[in-house]
C-alpha positions in Angstrom: -0.1 0.0 0.1 1.2 3.5 -1.0 1.8 5.8 1.7 0.0 9.2 1.4 0.5 12.9 2.5 -1.1 13.3 6.5 -3.7 15.7 4.9 -5.3 13.3 2.3 -7.7 10.6 2.5 -8.9 8.7 5.2 -8.1 4.5 5.2 -11.6 2.7 6.1 -11.3 -0.7 7.3 -14.7 -2.4 6.3 -16.2 -5.3 8.4 -18.0 -8.1 6.7 -21.5 -7.3 8.1 -21.1 -3.6 6.4 -20.6 -5.2 2.9 -23.7 -7.8 3.8 -25.6 -5.0 4.9 -25.0 -3.1 1.7 -23.2 -4.5 -1.2 -22.8 -1.0 -2.8 -20.6 0.4 0.4 -17.6 -0.4 -1.6 -18.8 2.7 -3.7 -19.9 4.6 -1.0 -16.6 6.1 0.5 -16.2 8.9 -2.5 -12.9 10.1 -2.4 -11.4 8.0 0.7 -9.6 4.5 0.3 -11.2 0.7 1.6 -9.3 -1.8 3.3 -10.9 -4.9 3.2 -9.4 -8.2 5.5 -8.6 -11.5 4.1 -10.7 -12.7 6.7 -13.8 -10.7 5.7 -13.4 -12.4 2.1 -13.5 -15.9 4.1 -16.8 -15.1 5.7 -17.9 -13.9 2.5 -17.1 -17.0 0.5 -18.8 -18.9 4.0 -22.1 -17.1 3.3 -22.5 -17.1 -0.2 -24.9 -20.4 -0.4 -28.4 -20.4 -0.1 -31.6 -18.4 -0.8 -31.7 -15.8 1.8 -31.5 -11.9 1.6 -27.8 -12.5 3.2 -26.6 -14.9 0.7 -27.7 -12.9 -2.4 -26.1 -10.0 -0.7 -22.9 -11.8 -0.2 -22.9 -12.9 -3.9 -23.5 -9.1 -5.3 -20.7 -8.0 -3.1 -18.7 -11.0 -5.2 -20.1 -9.6 -8.3 -18.7 -5.8 -7.4 -15.1 -7.2 -6.5 -14.2 -9.2 -9.5 -15.9 -6.8 -11.9 -13.8 -4.1 -9.9 -10.5 -6.3 -10.4 -10.9 -7.5 -13.9 -7.8 -8.7 -15.1 -5.9 -6.7 -12.8 -1.9 -8.2 -12.0 -0.7 -8.3 -8.9 1.2 -5.0 -9.0 -1.7 -3.8 -10.0 -3.8 -4.8 -6.7 -0.8 -3.9 -4.4 -1.3 -0.6 -5.7 -4.6 -0.5 -4.8 -7.7 -0.8 -7.5 -9.6 2.4 -8.8 -13.0 2.5 -7.3 -15.0 3.6 -9.9 -18.5 3.3 -9.7 -20.2 -0.1 -11.6 -24.0 1.4 -10.7 -26.1 3.5 -12.6 -29.3 3.6 -11.1 -27.5 3.7 -7.4 -24.7 5.6 -8.3 -23.4 7.8 -5.5 -23.9 12.0 -5.9 -20.3 12.6 -5.8 -18.0 10.5 -7.9 -16.2 7.5 -6.2 -12.3 8.5 -6.6 -10.7 6.4 -3.4 -8.7 2.9 -3.8 -9.5 -0.5 -2.4 -6.4 -2.7 -0.9 -6.6 -6.1 -0.1 -4.6 -7.7 2.5 -2.5 -9.2 0.4 0.4 -10.2 3.3 1.0 -11.3 6.6 0.1 -8.4 8.9 1.6 -8.5 12.5 -0.9 -9.4 15.4 -1.1 -6.6 18.0 -3.7 -7.3 20.0 -3.1 -7.4 23.8 -3.6 -10.4 25.9 -7.1 -9.8 27.4 -8.4 -10.7 23.8 -7.7 -14.3 23.5 -8.6 -16.2 20.9 -8.8 -16.2 16.6 -11.9 -15.0 16.2 -13.1 -12.6 12.6 -13.5 -9.9 15.0 -10.3 -10.0 16.6 -8.2 -10.7 13.6 -10.4 -7.2 12.1 -9.4 -5.3 15.2 -5.7 -6.8 14.8 -5.0 -5.7 11.3 -6.6 -2.5 11.8 -4.3 -1.7 14.5 -1.6 -2.8 12.6 -2.5 -0.8 9.7 -2.7 2.2 11.8 0.7 1.6 13.5 2.3 0.8 9.7 0.8 3.9 8.4 0.4 7.0 11.5 0.2 9.7 9.0 -3.1 8.3 7.8 -6.7 8.3 9.6 -7.4 4.5 9.9 -11.3 3.9 10.8 -12.8 0.5 11.1 -16.4 0.7 10.4 -18.7 -2.0 11.3 -22.5 -2.6 12.2 -21.7 -4.5 14.9 -22.1 -2.0 18.0 -19.8 -4.9 20.6 -17.1 -4.8 17.9 -17.4 -1.0 17.6 -17.1 -1.1 21.7 -14.2 -3.5 21.9 -12.1 -1.0 19.1 -12.9 2.4 21.3 -11.1 0.2 24.1 -7.9 -0.5 22.3 -7.9 3.2 21.2 -9.2 2.3 17.1 -11.3 5.0 15.5 -14.8 2.9 15.1 -17.5 4.1 12.8 -21.0 2.9 12.0 -21.6 2.5 8.4 -23.8 5.9 8.0 -24.6 5.8 4.1 -27.6 4.2 4.3 -29.0 6.4 6.8 -31.9 8.2 5.1 -31.8 10.9 7.9 -29.6 12.3 10.5 -32.3 12.1 13.0 -35.5 10.3 13.1 -37.2 13.3 14.8 -36.2 14.9 11.2 -39.0 12.5 9.4 -41.5 13.7 7.3 -44.8 13.6 9.7 -47.0 14.1 6.5 -49.3 17.1 8.0 -48.6 20.6 9.1 -50.5 22.8 11.3 -51.3 26.0 10.0 -51.4 29.2 12.1 -54.5 31.0 13.4 -54.4 33.9 11.4 -54.1 31.8 8.1 -57.8 32.7 7.0 -57.0 36.7 7.8 -53.4 36.3 6.0 -54.7 34.9 2.7 -58.6 36.1 2.7 -57.4 38.7 -0.2 -55.4 36.5 -1.8 -57.4 33.2 -1.6 -59.0 31.9 -4.3 -61.5 29.3 -3.9 -64.0 27.0 -6.4 -65.9 24.0 -6.6 -65.6 21.3 -9.1 -68.0 18.2 -8.6 -68.6 18.9 -4.9 -65.3 19.5 -4.0 -63.9 22.6 -2.3 -60.8 23.9 -3.9 -58.3 26.9 -2.6 -55.4 28.4 -4.2 -52.9 29.2 -1.5 -49.9 31.9 -2.1 -47.2 32.6 0.4 -43.7 31.4 1.4 -44.9 29.1 3.8 -45.8 27.0 0.7 -42.5 26.2 0.0 -42.1 23.5 2.3 -45.3 22.0 1.1 -45.1 18.5 -0.4 -47.9 17.1 -2.9 -50.6 15.2 -0.6 -49.2 16.7 2.7 -52.4 16.9 5.0 -53.1 20.8 6.5 -55.1 21.9 9.1 -56.3 25.3 11.1 -57.3 24.8 14.7 -59.5 28.3 15.2 -63.3 29.4 14.8 -63.1 28.4 11.1 -61.6 25.2 11.0 -59.8 23.7 7.9 -58.7 20.2 7.2 -56.9 20.1 3.7 -54.6 18.1 1.4 -52.1 19.7 -0.9 -53.0 18.9 -4.7 -50.8 20.4 -6.7 -47.7 23.1 -7.1 -48.1 25.1 -10.2 -45.2 27.4 -8.7 -43.0 27.3 -5.9 -44.8 29.6 -3.8 -48.3 28.7 -5.0 -50.3 25.9 -3.9 -53.7 24.4 -4.7 -55.3 22.6 -1.6 -58.4 20.5 -1.2 -60.9 20.2 1.8 -61.0 16.9 2.8 -63.5 14.4 2.9 -65.0 14.1 6.7 -64.7 10.1 7.9 -65.3 11.6 11.4 -69.3 11.2 10.1 -71.4 8.3 10.3 -72.5 8.6 7.1 -69.3 8.3 5.6 -67.7 5.6 7.3 -65.7 3.3 5.3 -66.7 -0.6 5.7 -68.4 0.7 9.1 -65.2 2.3 10.1 -65.0 6.3 11.5 -61.9 8.0 12.0 -61.8 9.0 15.3 -59.6 11.6 15.1 -57.7 14.1 12.9 -55.0 11.9 11.9 -56.8 8.8 11.3 -59.3 11.0 8.9 -56.2 11.8 7.1 -55.0 8.3 6.5 -58.7 7.2 5.3 -58.5 10.4 2.6 -55.2 8.9 1.7 -56.1 5.7 1.5 -59.5 5.9 -0.4 -57.4 8.2 -3.2 -57.5 6.0 -6.6 -54.9 8.4 -8.0 -52.5 7.6 -5.3 -50.4 4.4 -5.6 -48.4 4.4 -2.4 -49.4 5.3 1.4 -47.2 5.0 4.5 -48.9 5.2 8.0 -46.6 5.3 10.5 -47.8 5.3 14.4 -47.3 3.4 17.6 -49.4 0.1 18.6 -53.0 1.2 18.7 -53.2 4.1 16.6 -55.5 2.4 14.0 -52.6 1.7 11.2 -54.1 -2.1 10.5 -57.7 -1.6 10.6 -58.3 1.8 8.5 -56.1 0.1 5.9 -58.0 -3.2 5.6 -61.7 -1.3 6.1 -60.0 0.7 2.7 -59.2 -2.2 1.4 -62.4 -4.1 1.5 -64.2 -1.0 0.3 -62.3 -0.5 -2.9 -62.1 -3.9 -3.4 -65.8 -5.6 -2.8 -67.8 -2.0 -3.3 -65.8 0.0 -5.5 -64.4 -3.1 -7.4 -61.2 -0.8 -7.9 -58.8 -4.0 -7.2 -59.3 -7.2 -7.7 -57.5 -8.8 -3.9 -56.1 -7.3 -0.7 -52.6 -9.2 -0.3 -51.3 -8.8 2.9 -47.5 -9.9 3.8 -45.2 -8.9 6.5 -41.2 -9.6 7.8 -41.6 -12.6 9.8 -39.4 -11.8 12.4 -40.0 -13.0 15.8 -40.5 -11.1 19.0 -39.2 -13.8 21.4 -37.8 -16.9 20.6 -38.2 -18.8 17.4 -41.0 -21.5 17.9 -39.5 -23.0 14.6 -41.1 -25.0 11.6 -44.6 -24.1 11.0 -46.3 -26.9 8.7 -48.6 -26.4 5.8 -49.3 -24.4 2.7 -47.5 -20.7 2.3 -50.5 -18.9 3.6 -50.7 -21.5 6.6 -47.4 -20.8 7.4 -48.0 -16.6 7.2 -51.3 -17.6 9.4 -49.6 -17.1 12.7 -47.9 -14.1 11.7 -51.3 -12.7 10.8 -52.4 -11.9 13.8 -53.0 -8.5 13.7 -55.2 -9.1 10.0 -57.3 -11.6 12.5 -58.2 -9.5 15.1 -58.9 -6.5 12.7 -61.7 -9.1 10.7 -63.8 -9.7 13.8 -63.8 -6.2 14.1 -64.7 -5.5 10.3 -67.1 -8.7 9.9 -70.0 -7.9 12.3 -73.0 -7.6 10.4 -76.8 -8.4 11.1 -77.7 -12.3 11.1 -76.2 -13.5 14.5 -73.6 -16.0 14.2 -74.3 -17.8 10.5 -74.2 -13.8 9.4 -70.3 -13.4 11.0 -69.6 -16.7 9.4 -70.8 -15.7 5.7 -68.9 -12.4 6.2 -66.1 -13.9 7.5 -65.7 -16.2 4.4 -66.5 -13.7 1.8 -63.3 -11.3 3.4 -61.3 -14.2 3.1 -61.7 -14.8 -0.1 -60.8 -11.4 -1.2 -57.9 -11.7 1.1 -54.4 -13.2 0.5 -51.3 -14.1 2.6 -48.1 -13.8 1.5 -44.8 -14.1 2.6 -41.9 -11.6 1.2 -39.5 -14.4 0.8 -41.8 -15.2 -2.1 -41.9 -12.0 -4.0 -38.6 -11.8 -6.0 -39.9 -11.9 -9.7 -43.9 -11.4 -9.3 -45.6 -8.5 -10.5 -49.0 -7.6 -9.1 -51.9 -6.4 -11.5 -54.6 -4.6 -9.7 -54.3 -5.8 -6.5 -54.4 -3.3 -3.0 -50.8 -4.5 -1.1 -50.6 -4.2 2.7 -46.9 -4.5 4.2 -47.3 -4.7 7.7 -43.9 -4.2 9.8 -42.7 -2.5 7.2 -40.1 -0.9 9.7 -37.9 -4.2 9.6 -37.3 -4.2 6.2 -34.0 -2.8 4.8 -34.0 -0.2 2.1 -33.3 -2.9 -0.5 -35.8 -5.5 0.7 -38.7 -2.2 0.4 -37.4 -1.5 -3.1 -37.6 -5.2 -4.1 -41.2 -5.1 -3.1 -42.6 -1.9 -4.6 -40.8 -2.4 -7.7 -43.4 -5.5 -7.9 -46.3 -3.5 -8.3 -48.0 -3.3 -11.9 -50.6 -1.2 -13.6 -53.6 -0.6 -11.2 -51.8 -1.4 -7.9 -51.6 0.2 -4.5 -49.2 -0.4 -1.8 -50.1 0.6 2.0 -46.8 0.5 4.4 -47.4 0.3 7.9 -45.2 0.0 10.6 -43.6 1.9 13.9 -40.1 2.7 13.8 -40.0 2.7 17.4 -39.9 -0.9 17.2 -37.5 -2.4 15.2 -36.6 -5.8 15.7 -34.3 -6.5 12.8 -30.4 -6.5 13.7 -28.5 -3.8 12.1 -31.7 -1.4 11.6 -32.6 1.4 13.3 -34.7 4.3 12.8 -32.7 6.1 10.8 -31.7 2.7 8.4 -35.3 1.4 8.2 -36.4 1.0 5.0 -39.8 2.3 6.1 -37.8 5.7 6.7 -36.1 5.7 3.6 -39.5 5.1 1.4 -41.0 8.5 3.8 -38.0 10.5 2.9 -37.8 9.2 -0.8 -41.7 9.3 -2.0 -42.5 12.7 -0.2 -42.0 14.8 -3.3 -43.8 12.4 -5.4 -47.8 13.6 -6.5 -48.7 10.1 -6.4 -48.0 9.1 -2.7 -49.1 9.9 0.5 -48.2 9.9 4.3 -49.2 10.3 7.7 -48.2 9.6 10.7 -50.7 8.6 13.7 -50.1 10.2 17.1 -53.0 9.0 19.2 -54.0 5.5 20.0 -57.6 4.4 20.2 -57.0 0.5 21.4 -58.2 0.7 24.9 -57.2 3.6 28.0 -55.5 0.7 29.3 -53.4 0.4 25.9 -52.7 4.1 26.4 -51.4 4.1 29.5 -49.3 1.1 29.3 -47.7 2.9 25.9 -47.3 5.6 28.2 -46.0 4.5 31.4 -44.0 1.4 30.6 
């Protein structure tokens, strides 16, 4: 490895889990250099077999490395392989100009006696320490998704960082909420410039002002004063001009959706987004008991059975257990997924309450289940869904790549609804800022055919509300 000036680029030593988490991590360090220890290549080789997402990512990393190396000679590998970007659709915003180095020779172990053994993590720590001693003029940094490895590195005085290039936001509190409260002086401020008209029973307003700059398509707006307003942004013909529409009131019994009424403002916004045929993608984020699944199911059943807008409902979720895994589940794909779909069954009990006693309830249940399909995310690759209403539950446990894999399965006439709670992530190496749900909410907020709302008020029971707040 060639030496560089003290003020030159950093040298990042990548842990295996970084490449498994994001195969394109090789191209995310811009002008900095990357070092791969031999133990990392060994771990990649051990994880390449199988049909899991991890195995697919490992094989993708191997393809990237193979294409980068090409027919490079031993001397060219020792000098560092230029990290030009091989990705067309996922290329980084800034060009990659650094180099990729491999461990081509033995580096002396420099670990203290307090870290015995020859584990992969300890070998990576020893490699990082050896590089730092050999190149004192360079900043050598260990990058890992493993918190414990970063802790051990800090104890040894090794600079260590989490992989941050997959973060959609710096802070989860910055996540787009989907709704904005307008000041009580809204009507007074815009009384002269506010244009109003009606089309087919719908009321529209044209709003002009500097506050419009921060509005997004299908963002929900509300005013709380003597003249309240609940509206949605329909169009932005100019940066400081927006056309907003007064939304339907689903809190009224006559506007119920499959017998369900909105119990608060956010639920009313959610039903407006879910019932809008022009929106192909809707995301709902909220804590347990805020009504995400119930609202999505009620809107789906209405549009499938009453409006015949979609052919059927497809419901899926990530199969990540909360406690200990109970092991193999017998039966077909749908039967295997049934234990994971407790939320679906619970909400169907609420939605299937017709007149006619037990017989009427059973008949309604049979009708509803005939139009609802349960599928596993493991078999989504290669499929195309036409005119389907897809509900993705527990979406916070998906990575950005998995989310892309699912959403790109949508064919003409399909609507995808993503539900989740980013404060309840069960997948290793995912956080609130790196979750696939956070990623799509941030990326889709500019698109005119998508909508998002954060549900903040629990409507399950006073016991559940107290437990959520105090436990």
